[in-house]
C-alpha positions as CSV (number, residue, x, y, z in Angstrom):
1,M,81.2,83.4,87.8
2,S,79.6,83.0,92.3
3,Q,80.0,87.0,91.8
4,A,76.9,86.4,88.8
5,I,74.7,84.3,90.7
6,A,74.6,87.1,93.3
7,L,73.9,89.3,90.9
8,V,70.5,87.8,90.1
9,L,69.8,86.1,92.9
10,G,69.3,90.0,93.6
11,P,68.9,91.6,97.3
12,V,70.2,89.0,99.5
13,G,72.8,88.0,96.9
14,W,74.0,92.5,96.5
15,L,74.3,92.3,100.8
16,A,76.3,88.7,99.8
17,L,78.4,90.4,97.7
18,L,79.1,93.8,99.2
19,G,80.1,91.0,102.4
20,G,82.5,88.9,100.4
21,L,83.8,92.4,99.3
22,S,83.8,94.0,101.4
23,F,85.1,91.2,103.2
24,T,88.3,91.0,100.7
25,L,89.9,94.3,100.3
26,N,89.8,94.8,104.3
27,Q,92.5,91.5,104.7
28,P,96.1,92.9,105.0
29,N,99.0,92.9,102.8
30,W,100.8,91.1,105.3
31,S,104.5,91.0,103.9
32,R,104.2,94.4,103.2
33,L,103.2,94.1,107.1
34,T,105.6,91.9,108.0
35,L,108.5,94.3,106.5
36,A,106.8,97.5,107.2
37,V,107.7,95.6,111.3
38,V,111.1,94.7,110.7
39,Y,111.6,97.7,109.2
40,V,111.0,99.8,111.7
41,S,112.5,97.2,114.6
42,M,115.5,97.9,112.9
43,I,114.9,100.8,113.0
44,R,114.3,101.1,116.8
45,N,117.2,99.2,117.8
46,S,119.8,100.7,115.7
47,P,122.7,102.7,117.5
48,A,121.9,106.2,117.6
49,T,123.5,108.9,115.4
50,K,124.3,112.5,115.0
């Protein structure tokens, strides 16, 4: 609905729509980021094997 309103409002609405879209797409996926940090920390803290 908000995208339809932004489309109707013209260039100002288009800028707002693009800003909201870029903000939404640039947010990190926190669950995957947390798993990656845990995985890297487990690898770094594991004993070295041959």
